[in-house]
N, CA, C and O atoms as a GROMACS GRO file, in nm:
protein
  468
    1UNK      N    1  11.001   9.015  10.368
    1UNK     CA    2  10.906   9.040  10.474
    1UNK      C    3  10.772   8.976  10.436
    1UNK      O    4  10.721   8.999  10.326
    2UNK      N    5  10.718   8.897  10.527
    2UNK     CA    6  10.588   8.835  10.501
    2UNK      C    7  10.477   8.934  10.534
    2UNK      O    8  10.480   8.998  10.639
    3UNK      N    9  10.381   8.947  10.446
    3UNK     CA   10  10.270   9.037  10.473
    3UNK      C   11  10.158   8.968  10.549
    3UNK      O   12  10.076   9.034  10.612
    4UNK      N   13  10.153   8.834  10.545
    4UNK     CA   14  10.048   8.762  10.616
    4UNK      C   15  10.063   8.780  10.766
    4UNK      O   16   9.964   8.780  10.839
    5UNK      N   17  10.187   8.797  10.813
    5UNK     CA   18  10.209   8.813  10.956
    5UNK      C   19  10.157   8.948  11.006
    5UNK      O   20  10.124   8.962  11.124
    6UNK      N   21  10.150   9.045  10.917
    6UNK     CA   22  10.104   9.177  10.960
    6UNK      C   23   9.957   9.177  10.998
    6UNK      O   24   9.913   9.262  11.076
    7UNK      N   25   9.881   9.085  10.946
    7UNK     CA   26   9.739   9.082  10.978
    7UNK      C   27   9.701   8.951  11.045
    7UNK      O   28   9.598   8.891  11.014
    8UNK      N   29   9.785   8.907  11.137
    8UNK     CA   30   9.755   8.787  11.213
    8UNK      C   31   9.648   8.822  11.317
    8UNK      O   32   9.606   8.937  11.330
    9UNK      N   33   9.606   8.721  11.390
    9UNK     CA   34   9.504   8.743  11.492
    9UNK      C   35   9.556   8.838  11.599
    9UNK      O   36   9.674   8.833  11.634
   10UNK      N   37   9.470   8.922  11.651
   10UNK     CA   38   9.515   9.012  11.758
   10UNK      C   39   9.538   8.935  11.887
   10UNK      O   40   9.488   8.823  11.902
   11UNK      N   41   9.613   8.990  11.980
   11UNK     CA   42   9.638   8.920  12.106
   11UNK      C   43   9.509   8.905  12.186
   11UNK      O   44   9.417   8.986  12.174
   12UNK      N   45   9.503   8.802  12.268
   12UNK     CA   46   9.382   8.774  12.344
   12UNK      C   47   9.356   8.878  12.451
   12UNK      O   48   9.244   8.889  12.502
   13UNK      N   49   9.457   8.954  12.487
   13UNK     CA   50   9.442   9.057  12.589
   13UNK      C   51   9.382   9.185  12.531
   13UNK      O   52   9.349   9.277  12.606
   14UNK      N   53   9.368   9.192  12.400
   14UNK     CA   54   9.321   9.314  12.333
   14UNK      C   55   9.182   9.359  12.379
   14UNK      O   56   9.165   9.478  12.405
   15UNK      N   57   9.081   9.270  12.390
   15UNK     CA   58   8.951   9.318  12.438
   15UNK      C   59   8.957   9.375  12.580
   15UNK      O   60   8.888   9.472  12.611
   16UNK      N   61   9.039   9.314  12.665
   16UNK     CA   62   9.053   9.365  12.801
   16UNK      C   63   9.118   9.503  12.800
   16UNK      O   64   9.074   9.594  12.871
   17UNK      N   65   9.222   9.519  12.719
   17UNK     CA   66   9.287   9.650  12.708
   17UNK      C   67   9.189   9.754  12.654
   17UNK      O   68   9.189   9.869  12.700
   18UNK      N   69   9.107   9.714  12.558
   18UNK     CA   70   9.010   9.808  12.500
   18UNK      C   71   8.908   9.852  12.605
   18UNK      O   72   8.877   9.970  12.617
   19UNK      N   73   8.856   9.756  12.681
   19UNK     CA   74   8.759   9.792  12.785
   19UNK      C   75   8.822   9.879  12.892
   19UNK      O   76   8.762   9.975  12.939
   20UNK      N   77   8.944   9.845  12.931
   20UNK     CA   78   9.014   9.922  13.034
   20UNK      C   79   9.039  10.065  12.987
   20UNK      O   80   9.029  10.160  13.066
   21UNK      N   81   9.071  10.081  12.860
   21UNK     CA   82   9.098  10.214  12.805
   21UNK      C   83   8.972  10.289  12.766
   21UNK      O   84   8.975  10.410  12.745
   22UNK      N   85   8.859  10.217  12.755
   22UNK     CA   86   8.734  10.282  12.718
   22UNK      C   87   8.721  10.306  12.568
   22UNK      O   88   8.654  10.401  12.526
   23UNK      N   89   8.784  10.222  12.488
   23UNK     CA   90   8.771  10.233  12.343
   23UNK      C   91   8.704  10.107  12.290
   23UNK      O   92   8.694  10.007  12.361
   24UNK      N   93   8.658  10.113  12.166
   24UNK     CA   94   8.591   9.997  12.109
   24UNK      C   95   8.694   9.891  12.069
   24UNK      O   96   8.812   9.920  12.048
   25UNK      N   97   8.646   9.767  12.061
   25UNK     CA   98   8.736   9.659  12.019
   25UNK      C   99   8.782   9.678  11.875
   25UNK      O  100   8.895   9.644  11.840
   26UNK      N  101   8.696   9.732  11.793
   26UNK     CA  102   8.733   9.757  11.653
   26UNK      C  103   8.847   9.859  11.646
   26UNK      O  104   8.942   9.841  11.569
   27UNK      N  105   8.838   9.964  11.725
   27UNK     CA  106   8.944  10.065  11.728
   27UNK      C  107   9.073  10.004  11.782
   27UNK      O  108   9.182  10.037  11.735
   28UNK      N  109   9.062   9.917  11.880
   28UNK     CA  110   9.180   9.851  11.936
   28UNK      C  111   9.247   9.762  11.831
   28UNK      O  112   9.369   9.752  11.825
   29UNK      N  113   9.165   9.696  11.747
   29UNK     CA  114   9.223   9.613  11.640
   29UNK      C  115   9.297   9.699  11.538
   29UNK      O  116   9.403   9.661  11.488
   30UNK      N  117   9.240   9.816  11.507
   30UNK     CA  118   9.308   9.908  11.415
   30UNK      C  119   9.442   9.952  11.474
   30UNK      O  120   9.543   9.958  11.404
   31UNK      N  121   9.442   9.982  11.604
   31UNK     CA  122   9.566  10.020  11.670
   31UNK      C  123   9.666   9.905  11.672
   31UNK      O  124   9.787   9.926  11.660
   32UNK      N  125   9.615   9.782  11.687
   32UNK     CA  126   9.703   9.665  11.685
   32UNK      C  127   9.772   9.650  11.550
   32UNK      O  128   9.892   9.622  11.543
   33UNK      N  129   9.697   9.668  11.442
   33UNK     CA  130   9.756   9.658  11.309
   33UNK      C  131   9.859   9.769  11.286
   33UNK      O  132   9.962   9.747  11.222
   34UNK      N  133   9.830   9.888  11.337
   34UNK     CA  134   9.927   9.997  11.326
   34UNK      C  135  10.054   9.965  11.405
   34UNK      O  136  10.165   9.994  11.361
   35UNK      N  137  10.036   9.904  11.521
   35UNK     CA  138  10.152   9.865  11.602
   35UNK      C  139  10.234   9.757  11.533
   35UNK      O  140  10.357   9.757  11.541
   36UNK      N  141  10.167   9.665  11.464
   36UNK     CA  142  10.239   9.561  11.390
   36UNK      C  143  10.320   9.622  11.275
   36UNK      O  144  10.434   9.583  11.252
   37UNK      N  145  10.260   9.715  11.203
   37UNK     CA  146  10.332   9.780  11.093
   37UNK      C  147  10.455   9.856  11.147
   37UNK      O  148  10.562   9.851  11.088
   38UNK      N  149  10.436   9.925  11.258
   38UNK     CA  150  10.546   9.999  11.320
   38UNK      C  151  10.659   9.904  11.360
   38UNK      O  152  10.777   9.932  11.337
   39UNK      N  153  10.622   9.791  11.422
   39UNK     CA  154  10.724   9.695  11.467
   39UNK      C  155  10.798   9.633  11.349
   39UNK      O  156  10.918   9.609  11.357
   40UNK      N  157  10.726   9.607  11.240
   40UNK     CA  158  10.791   9.549  11.122
   40UNK      C  159  10.891   9.648  11.062
   40UNK      O  160  11.000   9.609  11.020
   41UNK      N  161  10.855   9.775  11.059
   41UNK     CA  162  10.947   9.876  11.005
   41UNK      C  163  11.064   9.900  11.100
   41UNK      O  164  11.178   9.918  11.056
   42UNK      N  165  11.036   9.898  11.228
   42UNK     CA  166  11.141   9.928  11.326
   42UNK      C  167  11.243   9.815  11.339
   42UNK      O  168  11.364   9.840  11.342
   43UNK      N  169  11.194   9.691  11.346
   43UNK     CA  170  11.286   9.578  11.366
   43UNK      C  171  11.333   9.517  11.235
   43UNK      O  172  11.440   9.456  11.231
   44UNK      N  173  11.255   9.532  11.129
   44UNK     CA  174  11.290   9.469  11.002
   44UNK      C  175  11.268   9.318  11.003
   44UNK      O  176  11.315   9.248  10.913
   45UNK      N  177  11.198   9.269  11.103
   45UNK     CA  178  11.173   9.126  11.117
   45UNK      C  179  11.024   9.103  11.135
   45UNK      O  180  10.947   9.196  11.158
   46UNK      N  181  10.986   8.976  11.124
   46UNK     CA  182  10.847   8.936  11.151
   46UNK      C  183  10.848   8.814  11.241
   46UNK      O  184  10.930   8.723  11.226
   47UNK      N  185  10.757   8.814  11.335
   47UNK     CA  186  10.735   8.700  11.424
   47UNK      C  187  10.860   8.657  11.499
   47UNK      O  188  10.886   8.537  11.513
   48UNK      N  189  10.936   8.752  11.546
   48UNK     CA  190  11.049   8.724  11.634
   48UNK      C  191  11.017   8.786  11.770
   48UNK      O  192  10.929   8.872  11.777
   49UNK      N  193  11.085   8.747  11.875
   49UNK     CA  194  11.057   8.808  12.005
   49UNK      C  195  11.073   8.961  12.005
   49UNK      O  196  10.995   9.031  12.069
   50UNK      N  197  11.173   9.012  11.934
   50UNK     CA  198  11.191   9.157  11.927
   50UNK      C  199  11.074   9.223  11.856
   50UNK      O  200  11.030   9.332  11.894
   51UNK      N  201  11.023   9.158  11.752
   51UNK     CA  202  10.908   9.210  11.678
   51UNK      C  203  10.785   9.217  11.768
   51UNK      O  204  10.716   9.319  11.771
   52UNK      N  205  10.756   9.107  11.841
   52UNK     CA  206  10.636   9.105  11.926
   52UNK      C  207  10.649   9.203  12.042
   52UNK      O  208  10.550   9.266  12.080
   53UNK      N  209  10.769   9.218  12.097
   53UNK     CA  210  10.789   9.315  12.204
   53UNK      C  211  10.767   9.456  12.153
   53UNK      O  212  10.701   9.538  12.218
   54UNK      N  213  10.822   9.486  12.036
   54UNK     CA  214  10.805   9.619  11.979
   54UNK      C  215  10.659   9.647  11.946
   54UNK      O  216  10.611   9.758  11.967
   55UNK      N  217  10.587   9.546  11.895
   55UNK     CA  218  10.446   9.570  11.861
   55UNK      C  219  10.361   9.586  11.986
   55UNK      O  220  10.269   9.669  11.987
   56UNK      N  221  10.388   9.510  12.093
   56UNK     CA  222  10.311   9.526  12.217
   56UNK      C  223  10.342   9.661  12.282
   56UNK      O  224  10.251   9.728  12.332
   57UNK      N  225  10.469   9.700  12.283
   57UNK     CA  226  10.504   9.831  12.339
   57UNK      C  227  10.436   9.943  12.262
   57UNK      O  228  10.383  10.037  12.322
   58UNK      N  229  10.438   9.933  12.131
   58UNK     CA  230  10.374  10.037  12.048
   58UNK      C  231  10.223  10.036  12.068
   58UNK      O  232  10.160  10.142  12.070
   59UNK      N  233  10.163   9.917  12.082
   59UNK     CA  234  10.019   9.908  12.106
   59UNK      C  235   9.982   9.979  12.236
   59UNK      O  236   9.884  10.054  12.240
   60UNK      N  237  10.058   9.956  12.341
   60UNK     CA  238  10.028  10.022  12.468
   60UNK      C  239  10.043  10.174  12.457
   60UNK      O  240   9.965  10.248  12.516
   61UNK      N  241  10.143  10.219  12.381
   61UNK     CA  242  10.158  10.363  12.358
   61UNK      C  243  10.039  10.419  12.282
   61UNK      O  244   9.986  10.525  12.317
   62UNK      N  245   9.996  10.349  12.177
   62UNK     CA  246   9.883  10.396  12.096
   62UNK      C  247   9.753  10.397  12.176
   62UNK      O  248   9.673  10.489  12.162
   63UNK      N  249   9.732  10.295  12.259
   63UNK     CA  250   9.610  10.291  12.341
   63UNK      C  251   9.611  10.404  12.443
   63UNK      O  252   9.508  10.467  12.466
   64UNK      N  253   9.726  10.430  12.503
   64UNK     CA  254   9.735  10.541  12.598
   64UNK      C  255   9.707  10.674  12.529
   64UNK      O  256   9.637  10.759  12.584
   65UNK      N  257   9.760  10.693  12.409
   65UNK     CA  258   9.735  10.817  12.334
   65UNK      C  259   9.588  10.828  12.295
   65UNK      O  260   9.531  10.936  12.300
   66UNK      N  261   9.528  10.716  12.257
   66UNK     CA  262   9.386  10.716  12.219
   66UNK      C  263   9.298  10.750  12.339
   66UNK      O  264   9.200  10.823  12.326
   67UNK      N  265   9.332  10.697  12.455
   67UNK     CA  266   9.256  10.726  12.576
   67UNK      C  267   9.266  10.875  12.610
   67UNK      O  268   9.166  10.938  12.645
   68UNK      N  269   9.386  10.930  12.601
   68UNK     CA  270   9.402  11.074  12.628
   68UNK      C  271   9.324  11.157  12.527
   68UNK      O  272   9.264  11.259  12.563
   69UNK      N  273   9.324  11.114  12.401
   69UNK     CA  274   9.251  11.188  12.298
   69UNK      C  275   9.101  11.184  12.326
   69UNK      O  276   9.033  11.286  12.314
   70UNK      N  277   9.050  11.067  12.364
   70UNK     CA  278   8.907  11.054  12.396
   70UNK      C  279   8.871  11.136  12.519
   70UNK      O  280   8.766  11.200  12.524
   71UNK      N  281   8.959  11.135  12.620
   71UNK     CA  282   8.933  11.214  12.740
   71UNK      C  283   8.931  11.364  12.709
   71UNK      O  284   8.848  11.438  12.761
   72UNK      N  285   9.023  11.407  12.624
   72UNK     CA  286   9.028  11.549  12.588
   72UNK      C  287   8.906  11.589  12.506
   72UNK      O  288   8.855  11.700  12.520
   73UNK      N  289   8.858  11.498  12.422
   73UNK     CA  290   8.742  11.529  12.339
   73UNK      C  291   8.614  11.540  12.422
   73UNK      O  292   8.519  11.607  12.382
   74UNK      N  293   8.612  11.474  12.538
   74UNK     CA  294   8.492  11.478  12.622
   74UNK      C  295   8.500  11.588  12.729
   74UNK      O  296   8.415  11.595  12.817
   75UNK      N  297   8.602  11.672  12.721
   75UNK     CA  298   8.622  11.782  12.814
   75UNK      C  299   8.633  11.735  12.959
   75UNK      O  300   8.592  11.805  13.051
   76UNK      N  301   8.689  11.616  12.979
   76UNK     CA  302   8.712  11.566  13.114
   76UNK      C  303   8.599  11.488  13.176
   76UNK      O  304   8.616  11.430  13.283
   77UNK      N  305   8.484  11.485  13.111
   77UNK     CA  306   8.369  11.414  13.170
   77UNK      C  307   8.379  11.264  13.155
   77UNK      O  308   8.321  11.191  13.236
   78UNK      N  309   8.450  11.215  13.057
   78UNK     CA  310   8.460  11.070  13.032
   78UNK      C  311   8.525  10.998  13.150
   78UNK      O  312   8.480  10.891  13.190
   79UNK      N  313   8.630  11.057  13.204
   79UNK     CA  314   8.698  10.996  13.318
   79UNK      C  315   8.605  10.986  13.438
   79UNK      O  316   8.601  10.884  13.506
   80UNK      N  317   8.529  11.093  13.464
   80UNK     CA  318   8.437  11.090  13.578
   80UNK      C  319   8.324  10.992  13.555
   80UNK      O  320   8.276  10.929  13.650
   81UNK      N  321   8.280  10.977  13.431
   81UNK     CA  322   8.174  10.880  13.402
   81UNK      C  323   8.222  10.737  13.426
   81UNK      O  324   8.149  10.655  13.480
   82UNK      N  325   8.346  10.708  13.385
   82UNK     CA  326   8.399  10.573  13.411
   82UNK      C  327   8.418  10.550  13.560
   82UNK      O  328   8.392  10.440  13.609
   83UNK      N  329   8.462  10.652  13.633
   83UNK     CA  330   8.478  10.639  13.778
   83UNK      C  331   8.344  10.616  13.845
   83UNK      O  332   8.333  10.535  13.937
   84UNK      N  333   8.241  10.687  13.799
   84UNK     CA  334   8.107  10.670  13.853
   84UNK      C  335   8.055  10.529  13.826
   84UNK      O  336   7.990  10.470  13.913
   85UNK      N  337   8.082  10.475  13.710
   85UNK     CA  338   8.039  10.339  13.678
   85UNK      C  339   8.107  10.238  13.769
   85UNK      O  340   8.046  10.139  13.809
   86UNK      N  341   8.233  10.263  13.803
   86UNK     CA  342   8.302  10.173  13.895
   86UNK      C  343   8.242  10.182  14.035
   86UNK      O  344   8.233  10.080  14.104
   87UNK      N  345   8.200  10.300  14.077
   87UNK     CA  346   8.137  10.314  14.208
   87UNK      C  347   8.004  10.241  14.213
   87UNK      O  348   7.968  10.185  14.317
   88UNK      N  349   7.929  10.239  14.103
   88UNK     CA  350   7.802  10.168  14.101
   88UNK      C  351   7.822  10.018  14.107
   88UNK      O  352   7.736   9.946  14.158
   89UNK      N  353   7.935   9.969  14.056
   89UNK     CA  354   7.961   9.825  14.061
   89UNK      C  355   8.011   9.780  14.197
   89UNK      O  356   7.998   9.662  14.230
   90UNK      N  357   8.066   9.869  14.277
   90UNK     CA  358   8.120   9.832  14.407
   90UNK      C  359   8.014   9.776  14.502
   90UNK      O  360   8.041   9.674  14.565
   91UNK      N  361   7.894   9.837  14.517
   91UNK     CA  362   7.796   9.779  14.608
   91UNK      C  363   7.753   9.638  14.567
   91UNK      O  364   7.722   9.556  14.654
   92UNK      N  365   7.750   9.609  14.439
   92UNK     CA  366   7.713   9.474  14.394
   92UNK      C  367   7.818   9.374  14.442
   92UNK      O  368   7.783   9.266  14.489
   93UNK      N  369   7.944   9.410  14.430
   93UNK     CA  370   8.050   9.320  14.476
   93UNK      C  371   8.045   9.302  14.627
   93UNK      O  372   8.067   9.192  14.678
   94UNK      N  373   8.017   9.410  14.700
   94UNK     CA  374   8.007   9.400  14.846
   94UNK      C  375   7.889   9.314  14.887
   94UNK      O  376   7.901   9.232  14.979
   95UNK      N  377   7.775   9.331  14.821
   95UNK     CA  378   7.658   9.249  14.853
   95UNK      C  379   7.686   9.102  14.822
   95UNK      O  380   7.647   9.014  14.899
   96UNK      N  381   7.751   9.076  14.713
   96UNK     CA  382   7.784   8.938  14.676
   96UNK      C  383   7.875   8.875  14.782
   96UNK      O  384   7.852   8.760  14.822
   97UNK      N  385   7.977   8.948  14.826
   97UNK     CA  386   8.067   8.894  14.929
   97UNK      C  387   7.993   8.871  15.060
   97UNK      O  388   8.016   8.770  15.127
   98UNK      N  389   7.905   8.964  15.098
   98UNK     CA  390   7.829   8.948  15.223
   98UNK      C  391   7.734   8.830  15.215
   98UNK      O  392   7.721   8.754  15.311
   99UNK      N  393   7.667   8.812  15.102
   99UNK     CA  394   7.574   8.700  15.087
   99UNK      C  395   7.648   8.567  15.090
   99UNK      O  396   7.600   8.472  15.151
  100UNK      N  397   7.763   8.560  15.027
  100UNK     CA  398   7.840   8.436  15.029
  100UNK      C  399   7.890   8.404  15.168
  100UNK      O  400   7.883   8.289  15.212
  101UNK      N  401   7.942   8.503  15.240
  101UNK     CA  402   7.992   8.476  15.375
  101UNK      C  403   7.877   8.440  15.468
  101UNK      O  404   7.894   8.357  15.557
  102UNK      N  405   7.762   8.501  15.450
  102UNK     CA  406   7.646   8.468  15.532
  102UNK      C  407   7.601   8.324  15.508
  102UNK      O  408   7.575   8.250  15.603
  103UNK      N  409   7.593   8.284  15.383
  103UNK     CA  410   7.550   8.146  15.354
  103UNK      C  411   7.653   8.045  15.403
  103UNK      O  412   7.617   7.937  15.450
  104UNK      N  413   7.782   8.079  15.393
  104UNK     CA  414   7.885   7.989  15.445
  104UNK      C  415   7.876   7.978  15.597
  104UNK      O  416   7.892   7.870  15.653
  105UNK      N  417   7.849   8.089  15.662
  105UNK     CA  418   7.836   8.088  15.808
  105UNK      C  419   7.721   8.000  15.854
  105UNK      O  420   7.736   7.922  15.948
  106UNK      N  421   7.606   8.012  15.788
  106UNK     CA  422   7.492   7.929  15.825
  106UNK      C  423   7.519   7.782  15.796
  106UNK      O  424   7.474   7.695  15.871
  107UNK      N  425   7.591   7.754  15.689
  107UNK     CA  426   7.622   7.615  15.657
  107UNK      C  427   7.716   7.555  15.763
  107UNK      O  428   7.695   7.442  15.805
  108UNK      N  429   7.817   7.630  15.806
  108UNK     CA  430   7.908   7.583  15.910
  108UNK      C  431   7.834   7.568  16.042
  108UNK      O  432   7.855   7.471  16.115
  109UNK      N  433   7.748   7.664  16.073
  109UNK     CA  434   7.669   7.657  16.196
  109UNK      C  435   7.578   7.535  16.194
  109UNK      O  436   7.564   7.467  16.296
  110UNK      N  437   7.516   7.506  16.080
  110UNK     CA  438   7.429   7.389  16.068
  110UNK      C  439   7.505   7.259  16.086
  110UNK      O  440   7.451   7.164  16.143
  111UNK      N  441   7.626   7.253  16.039
  111UNK     CA  442   7.706   7.132  16.055
  111UNK      C  443   7.752   7.116  16.200
  111UNK      O  444   7.766   7.003  16.248
  112UNK      N  445   7.777   7.227  16.269
  112UNK     CA  446   7.823   7.219  16.408
  112UNK      C  447   7.710   7.180  16.502
  112UNK      O  448   7.735   7.113  16.602
  113UNK      N  449   7.588   7.219  16.473
  113UNK     CA  450   7.474   7.194  16.561
  113UNK      C  451   7.416   7.055  16.536
  113UNK      O  452   7.355   6.998  16.627
  114UNK      N  453   7.433   7.001  16.420
  114UNK     CA  454   7.376   6.873  16.382
  114UNK      C  455   7.423   6.762  16.479
  114UNK      O  456   7.542   6.753  16.509
  115UNK      N  457   7.331   6.679  16.526
  115UNK     CA  458   7.372   6.570  16.615
  115UNK      C  459   7.457   6.468  16.539
  115UNK      O  460   7.438   6.446  16.419
  116UNK      N  461   7.548   6.408  16.608
  116UNK     CA  462   7.641   6.317  16.542
  116UNK      C  463   7.576   6.183  16.508
  116UNK      O  464   7.620   6.120  16.411
  117UNK      N  465   7.475   6.136  16.581
  117UNK     CA  466   7.417   6.003  16.554
  117UNK      C  467   7.274   6.006  16.511
  117UNK      O  468   7.215   5.901  16.486
   0.00000   0.00000   0.00000
């Protein structure tokens, strides 16, 4: 068993998973290394499709457990805080869409009104 494979670079999706779960990237990397160790013990192989599938499956399980642990530690307020943050971001997205459609409308209107010669 190669030990260098156990500490390879984390997957590129890891920061996104960490943000989605509400955990730090450092904690997600620790969970990734734990998932790699689990996959190596479970499959007895390194860097095979079965190994990577087992490590990704275990990573998702560990992240889900970590999210539940963090939510339980905050007595349920963490989930509401994340939901509130998403609500604050929604008006920005709506304003952006309205501003873009408005500017596109004026641009199309300007091209339609412009004399041809």
